[in-house]
Phi, psi and omega in degrees: 000138181286148175296151178279162170274129181267131177252133178228135178270135177228166178227149178198198177231133175295119181263335177194154178233118184232147172269134178238131180239123174236115186063242184254003181263132181235142180215146177258135179234141172258129175267117185249133177261107187299145181285337187273014177082006176308134190308324187226174178284154180253139173262119180233124180292136181238004174076205186302324179069031182230136175283177176289336176280359180089004182271154173286131183285302178270133177234157173298132178101349176292142178274136185221157167244163187205167175250131178250123176257120177254118180275186184294146170068227186257026183294142181295135180290150180241135175252134182211183177052057175288130182222135177289135173283150174291129174237150176279146179293146182279149185267148184261000000 
């Protein structure tokens, strides 16, 4: 019987946003620096990254949460389900 996949919730800060193109396929990834001290950044696919008003939804510096999937044995973990954390508006 196969080992189960372990789901863990994590939080971090978007460190960079990059478009990656392979042949004719393009995808946008957010590079997230985890708050828990995990050694490296996580690349999480974010899709078009545009709101209905035409603004960028995810920005560098945004606090986010994500789901980290750890597979059986030594399988490389996969991060998905990136969600922006609620923040209070800055006062001027």
